[in-house]
C-alpha positions in Angstrom: -0.7 32.1 -28.9 2.9 33.1 -29.7 5.5 30.4 -30.6 7.0 30.3 -27.1 3.6 29.6 -25.5 3.0 26.9 -28.1 6.3 25.3 -27.2 5.5 25.3 -23.5 1.9 24.0 -23.9 1.6 20.3 -24.7 -2.2 20.6 -24.5 -2.2 23.3 -27.2 0.2 21.5 -29.5 -1.7 18.2 -29.1 -5.0 20.0 -29.5 -4.0 21.6 -32.8 -2.8 18.2 -34.2 -6.0 16.6 -33.0 -8.2 19.4 -34.4 -6.6 19.1 -37.8 -7.3 15.4 -37.8 -10.9 16.0 -36.7 -11.5 18.5 -39.5 -10.3 15.9 -42.1 -12.4 13.1 -40.6 -15.6 15.2 -40.6 -15.4 15.6 -44.4 -14.1 12.3 -45.5 -15.2 9.4 -43.2 -18.4 7.9 -41.8 -19.7 8.7 -38.4 -18.6 5.3 -37.0 -15.0 5.8 -38.3 -14.9 9.3 -36.9 -16.0 8.1 -33.5 -13.3 5.5 -33.3 -10.6 7.8 -34.7 -11.4 10.5 -32.2 -11.3 8.1 -29.2 -8.0 6.7 -30.4 -6.4 10.1 -31.0 -7.4 11.5 -27.6 -5.8 8.4 -26.1 -2.5 8.7 -28.0 -1.9 12.4 -28.3 -3.6 14.1 -25.4 -3.9 12.1 -22.2 -0.4 10.6 -22.0 1.6 13.3 -23.8 -0.1 16.0 -21.8 0.6 14.2 -18.5 4.2 13.4 -19.4 5.1 16.9 -20.3 3.4 18.8 -17.5 5.5 21.0 -15.3 2.7 21.7 -12.8 3.5 20.2 -9.4 0.1 18.6 -9.0 0.3 17.2 -12.5 3.8 16.0 -11.8 2.8 14.1 -8.7 -0.2 12.7 -10.6 2.1 11.5 -13.4 4.7 10.1 -11.0 2.1 8.1 -9.0 0.5 6.9 -12.2 3.8 5.6 -13.6 4.6 3.9 -10.2 1.3 2.1 -10.3 1.9 1.1 -13.9 5.3 -0.2 -13.0 4.1 -2.2 -10.0 1.2 -3.8 -11.8 3.3 -4.7 -14.8 5.9 -6.2 -12.5 3.3 -8.2 -10.7 1.7 -9.4 -13.9 4.8 -10.2 -15.9 7.3 -11.6 -13.4 7.5 -15.4 -13.7 7.5 -15.8 -9.9 4.0 -14.4 -9.7 2.4 -16.8 -12.2 0.4 -18.7 -9.6 -2.6 -20.8 -10.3 -4.5 -17.5 -10.5 -2.4 -15.4 -12.8 -1.5 -18.3 -15.2 -5.2 -18.3 -16.2 -5.1 -14.8 -17.5 -3.3 -15.7 -20.7 -0.2 -14.1 -22.2 -1.9 -11.2 -23.9 -3.2 -9.7 -20.7 0.0 -10.4 -18.8 2.4 -9.1 -21.3 1.2 -5.5 -21.3 -1.2 -3.5 -19.2 -3.1 -0.9 -21.2 -2.2 2.5 -19.6 -5.3 4.2 -21.0 -7.5 1.6 -19.4 -5.7 2.0 -16.1 -5.9 5.8 -16.4 -9.7 5.7 -16.7 -10.1 2.8 -14.2 -8.4 4.9 -11.5 -10.8 7.8 -12.3 -13.8 5.5 -11.9 -12.5 4.1 -8.6 -11.9 7.6 -7.4 -15.5 8.4 -8.0 -16.8 5.2 -6.5 -14.6 5.1 -3.3 -14.9 8.7 -2.4 -14.9 10.0 1.3 -18.6 9.4 1.7 -18.1 5.8 0.6 -15.3 5.4 3.2 -17.4 6.9 6.0 -20.3 4.6 5.1 -18.3 1.3 5.0 -16.6 2.1 8.3 -19.8 3.3 10.0 -20.4 0.2 12.1 -16.8 -0.6 12.9 -15.1 0.1 16.3 -13.3 3.4 16.4 -9.6 3.7 17.3 -8.4 5.2 20.6 -6.4 8.2 19.4 -4.0 7.9 22.3 -2.6 4.7 20.8 -1.2 6.8 17.9 1.7 7.9 20.1 2.7 4.3 20.7 2.3 3.5 17.0 4.5 6.5 16.0 7.2 5.2 18.4 7.0 1.8 16.8 7.1 3.2 13.2 10.2 5.2 14.1 11.9 1.9 15.2 10.7 0.3 12.1 12.1 3.1 9.9 15.4 2.8 11.7 15.7 -0.8 10.3 16.3 0.7 6.8 19.5 2.4 7.9 22.6 1.4 5.9 25.0 0.5 8.7 25.0 -1.1 12.2 26.6 2.1 13.6 23.7 4.2 12.4 21.2 1.9 14.1 23.2 1.6 17.3 23.7 5.4 17.6 19.9 6.1 17.1 18.9 3.4 19.6 21.2 4.9 22.2 19.4 8.2 21.9 16.2 6.4 22.5 17.5 4.7 25.7 18.0 1.3 24.1 21.0 -1.0 23.7 21.6 -2.9 20.4 22.3 -6.6 21.0 22.1 -8.0 17.5 22.0 -6.4 14.0 22.0 -7.7 10.4 21.7 -5.1 7.7 22.0 -7.5 4.8 19.2 -9.8 3.6 18.8 -12.8 1.4 15.6 -14.5 0.2 13.9 -15.9 3.3 16.4 -14.2 5.6 15.3 -10.6 6.2 17.5 -7.9 7.7 16.6 -7.2 11.4 17.9 -6.0 14.7 17.3 -6.8 18.4 17.4 -4.2 21.2 17.0 -4.0 25.0 15.3 -1.0 26.6 17.4 0.4 29.4 16.0 1.0 32.8 14.0 -2.2 33.2 12.6 -3.2 36.6 14.7 -5.5 38.6 11.5 -7.0 40.2 9.7 -7.6 37.0 9.3 -11.3 36.1 10.0 -10.6 32.4 12.7 -9.1 30.3 11.6 -6.8 27.6 13.2 -7.4 24.2 12.4 -5.6 20.9 13.0 -7.2 17.5 12.5 -5.0 14.4 12.4 -6.6 11.0 13.1 -4.6 7.9 10.8 -4.4 4.9 11.5 -4.4 1.2 14.7 -2.5 0.4 16.7 -4.5 -2.1 15.9 -6.8 -5.0 16.4 -9.9 -2.9 13.7 -8.7 -0.6 11.5 -8.2 -3.6 11.8 -11.8 -4.6 10.4 -12.8 -1.3 7.6 -10.2 -1.6 6.3 -11.5 -4.9 6.4 -15.2 -4.1 2.7 -15.3 -3.8 2.0 -19.0 -3.7 0.1 -20.1 -0.5 1.3 -22.9 1.7 -0.5 -25.0 4.3 0.1 -23.6 7.8 -1.5 -24.5 11.2 -4.8 -25.6 9.7 -5.0 -22.7 7.3 -3.0 -21.0 4.5 0.0 -18.6 4.6 2.1 -16.7 2.2 4.9 -19.1 1.3 7.8 -16.7 1.0 7.0 -14.8 4.2 6.4 -18.0 6.1 10.0 -19.0 5.4 11.3 -15.6 6.6 9.3 -15.8 9.9 10.5 -19.3 10.7 14.1 -18.3 10.0 13.9 -15.6 12.7 12.6 -18.1 15.3 15.2 -20.7 14.5 18.0 -18.1 14.6 17.1 -16.3 17.8 15.5 -18.8 20.1 18.9 -19.8 21.6 19.8 -16.1 22.0 16.5 -15.3 23.8 16.9 -18.3 26.0 20.4 -17.1 27.0 19.1 -13.6 27.7 16.4 -15.1 29.9 18.9 -17.1 31.9 21.4 -14.3 32.3 18.7 -11.8 33.5 17.2 -14.4 35.8 13.8 -13.7 34.5 10.9 -16.1 34.1 10.2 -15.2 30.5 11.0 -12.9 27.6 8.4 -10.2 26.8 9.1 -9.9 23.1 7.8 -7.1 21.0 8.2 -7.6 17.2 7.9 -4.6 14.9 8.0 -4.5 11.1 7.0 -2.7 8.0 5.9 -4.4 4.7 7.7 -7.7 4.3 9.2 -7.2 7.8 5.7 -7.0 9.3 4.8 -10.3 7.7 7.9 -12.0 8.9 7.4 -10.6 12.4 3.8 -11.9 12.4 4.9 -15.4 11.5 7.6 -15.3 14.1 5.1 -14.1 16.7 2.8 -17.0 15.9 5.6 -19.5 16.2 6.9 -18.2 19.5 3.4 -18.0 21.0 2.8 -21.7 20.3 4.4 -24.4 22.4 5.2 -26.7 19.5 8.3 -24.8 18.3 10.2 -26.9 20.9 8.3 -29.5 22.9 11.3 -30.1 25.2 10.9 -27.0 27.3 8.2 -24.7 28.6 7.4 -21.7 26.5 9.5 -18.8 27.7 8.8 -16.2 25.0 5.5 -14.2 25.0 5.4 -12.3 21.8 3.2 -9.5 20.5 3.5 -7.9 17.1 3.0 -4.4 15.6 3.1 -4.4 11.8 2.7 -1.6 9.3 1.5 -2.4 5.8 1.8 -6.1 6.3 1.2 -8.1 3.1 -1.8 -10.4 2.8 -0.4 -13.2 4.8 -2.9 -15.6 6.4 -6.2 -17.3 5.6 -9.3 -15.8 7.3 -9.7 -18.1 10.3 -6.0 -18.2 11.0 -5.8 -14.4 10.9 -8.7 -14.0 13.3 -7.1 -16.4 15.7 -4.1 -14.0 16.2 -6.0 -10.8 17.1 -4.9 -11.0 20.8 -1.3 -10.5 20.0 -0.9 -9.2 16.4 -1.9 -5.6 15.4 -1.7 -4.7 11.7 -1.8 -1.0 10.9 -3.0 -0.2 7.4 -2.7 3.3 6.0 -5.7 4.3 3.8 -5.3 2.7 0.4 -1.9 1.0 1.0 -1.7 -1.6 -1.7 0.5 -4.2 0.0 -2.0 -5.5 2.7 -4.5 -6.0 -0.2 -2.1 -7.7 -2.6 -2.3 -11.4 -3.3 -2.4 -13.6 -6.3 -6.2 -13.5 -6.2 -6.6 -9.7 -5.8 -4.0 -8.9 -8.5 -5.8 -11.3 -10.9 -9.1 -9.6 -10.1 -7.7 -6.2 -10.6 -6.2 -7.0 -14.0 -9.5 -8.5 -15.0 -11.4 -5.3 -13.8 -9.0 -3.0 -15.7 -9.2 -5.1 -18.8 -13.0 -5.3 -18.8 -13.6 -1.6 -18.0 -15.4 0.1 -20.9 -13.9 3.6 -20.9 -15.4 4.7 -24.2 -17.9 7.2 -22.5 -15.0 8.7 -20.5 -12.9 9.1 -23.7 -15.9 10.7 -25.5 -16.3 13.2 -22.7 -12.6 14.1 -23.0 -12.9 14.5 -26.7 -15.7 17.1 -26.3 -13.7 18.8 -23.5 -10.6 19.1 -25.6 -12.5 20.4 -28.6 -14.1 23.1 -26.4 -10.7 24.0 -25.0 -9.4 24.4 -28.6 -12.3 26.7 -29.4 -13.4 24.2 -32.0 -16.4 25.5 -34.1 -19.6 24.8 -32.2 -21.1 23.1 -35.3 -18.3 20.5 -35.2 -18.7 19.9 -31.5 -22.5 19.4 -31.9 -21.9 17.0 -34.7 -19.5 14.9 -32.6 -21.9 15.0 -29.7 -24.7 13.7 -31.9 -22.5 10.9 -33.2 -21.5 9.9 -29.7 -25.2 9.9 -28.6 -26.2 7.8 -31.5 -23.4 5.3 -31.0 -24.2 4.9 -27.3 -27.9 4.6 -28.0 -27.3 1.8 -30.6 -25.0 0.1 -28.1 -27.6 0.2 -25.4 -30.2 -1.3 -27.7 -27.9 -4.1 -28.8 -27.1 -5.0 -25.2 -30.8 -5.1 -24.4 -31.4 -7.6 -27.2 -28.3 -9.7 -26.9 -25.7 -10.9 -24.4 -23.0 -10.6 -27.0 -22.6 -7.2 -28.6 -20.2 -6.1 -31.2 -19.6 -2.4 -30.7 -16.9 0.1 -30.7 -15.9 -0.4 -27.0 -12.5 -1.8 -26.2 -13.1 -5.5 -26.1 -11.7 -7.4 -23.0 -9.0 -9.9 -23.7 -10.5 -12.4 -21.3 -13.8 -13.3 -19.8 -12.6 -15.2 -16.7 -14.6 -15.1 -13.5 -13.2 -13.2 -10.5 -11.1 -15.2 -8.0 -12.0 -15.5 -4.3 -9.1 -14.2 -2.1 -7.5 -16.6 0.3 -5.0 -14.5 2.1 -5.6 -11.5 4.4 -3.6 -9.2 6.7 -3.0 -10.9 10.1 -4.5 -10.1 13.5 -6.4 -7.0 14.6 -6.5 -4.6 11.6 -6.3 -0.9 12.4 -7.3 1.1 9.4 -6.5 4.8 9.2 -8.3 6.5 6.3 -9.0 9.9 4.8 -12.7 10.7 5.4 -12.9 14.0 3.5 -12.4 16.1 6.6 -9.1 14.6 7.9 -7.8 11.3 9.1 -10.1 8.8 10.9 -9.5 5.2 12.1 -11.4 2.1 12.8 -10.9 -1.6 13.7 -11.7 -3.5 10.5 -12.1 -7.2 9.9 -9.3 -8.7 7.9 -11.7 -9.5 5.0 -12.3 -5.8 4.6 -9.1 -5.8 2.6 -10.2 -8.3 0.0 -9.6 -6.1 -3.0 -6.9 -3.6 -4.1 -7.9 0.0 -3.7 -6.8 1.6 -7.0 -6.0 5.2 -6.1 -3.2 7.5 -6.9 -1.9 7.1 -3.3 -1.9 3.3 -3.3 1.9 3.3 -3.5 2.7 6.4 -1.4 0.4 5.1 1.4 2.8 2.2 1.9 5.9 4.3 2.4 7.1 5.1 5.9 7.5 8.9 5.4 4.9 9.7 2.8 2.5 7.2 4.3 2.4 6.1 7.9 4.3 8.9 9.6 2.4 11.5 7.6 -0.9 9.9 8.5 -0.1 9.8 12.2 1.1 13.4 12.2 -2.0 14.7 10.3 -4.3 12.8 12.7 -2.7 14.2 15.9 -2.6 17.8 14.5 -6.3 17.4 13.7 -7.0 15.9 17.2 -5.1 18.6 19.1 -6.2 21.4 16.7 -2.6 22.4 16.5 -1.0 22.8 13.1 2.5 22.8 14.7 2.1 19.6 16.7 5.1 17.3 16.6 5.8 14.0 18.3 8.2 14.3 21.1 10.8 11.9 19.5 10.7 13.5 16.1 14.2 14.5 15.0 15.0 18.2 15.3 16.3 18.3 11.7 12.8 17.3 10.5 11.4 20.6 11.9 12.1 22.9 9.1 9.4 25.5 9.6 11.5 27.8 11.7 9.0 28.0 14.6 9.6 27.1 18.2 6.8 24.7 19.2 5.3 23.8 22.6 5.0 20.1 22.9 1.5 18.9 23.8 2.7 16.0 25.8 5.6 15.5 28.1 8.5 13.1 27.6 7.2 9.5 27.1 8.7 6.1 27.0 7.5 3.5 24.6 4.6 1.5 26.0 6.3 -1.8 26.2 9.3 -0.6 28.3 9.2 -0.3 32.1 10.3 3.1 33.4 11.3 2.2 37.0 14.9 2.5 38.1 16.8 -0.7 37.4 20.2 -2.2 36.5 21.3 -2.4 32.8 22.0 -5.9 31.6 25.7 -6.3 30.7 25.0 -8.3 27.5 
């Protein structure tokens, strides 16, 4: 290779450095020392440096996702607010720094284990999802995405285009007081006994929201347990808007308010708690319940204990996109994940990469054979030791702790609709809340939680697959999102969101 090629090839540069070291080790050190040095060198000089310097788009996305996962797990492990009764047991050594190499190989192991065949098998006996509901879910996710707008004017303008009137909006948030807005669909029936009102609660956008997100202590709630921080946010919404909803009910001369709550991430959790509060008479015993609430949440955090979650399936729908990390994240699941990563023996994977690298470097075959023989001998001795003793001193990376796994307490609320990649495309099923009792460690675990790269993309892929139309677009998608330069024929006609009546009616002057 010429000097320019060497400069642009981190693999080649790292390989030459690594090869030089191997040549020295083969003539000067014992087999055991060679094995350890090879594993360490491939960790330090090949995997991370090669990933960090890659200009290939696929490698870039891989690196970006890996770094995001590292950042999220380190934040969860090291922030003092997350040191619950679970995390505090892990000890400072494990919490202070997450080994990136261990995580790198743990993700690879999980990719192999939770492959498309595994996904199809575990969903085999679950009820399927009616694909027609995806249109309504896309309408809801658009309203939820709108809650992330920076100004009241932006939200109001967008709602007017959707035939709705903004009646309240708060774009700022404080811990326990999430940003949200309320809207009235225009054209509601004069004869209907109920007034349709929509409340949309924003998810994590600022650092103050993050403080609420990571407050993972549980709290007693209605005979079960709930996420303490989100519980506070949901009760705040009820306390703040019950008088307004009562006034709207009186002004419209309706018997009750048909309230639809929508949210993403933290917003979905707060909306779920508010829905529970409004659907129970005890929030104000002095009057008959006049609010009938239903909730649609996207990527809702682990929020309620099992029995409490199952009791809300009639009016809470939680949508979970494939490996979205947030619905699976609690003090218990984070603790279990850190333990799993710490205790994963990735020596065989490292040994495999050493041989692969040497082959890519055109290393002499005699040297490769010798290294392979050393690895085989080392692994054989390790297996024999483990067969004879429960405690083995070998060259694997020793775990920093031997704690037992923790039983999760919190799960996503209500009816859980899980959309997942099955190897062919997107599939969906109704899964029990306990299905999300561990974090799926994949390279999309962060992206799947986003609105654009996660939920909207999943819905669009599913409908294009269903209609066998690569150019399918939802009716309400913004025109500026259509950048392919092709005029498309819409598959369905103009639609209203499912919770709004379409008959002619007066518009409330509120």
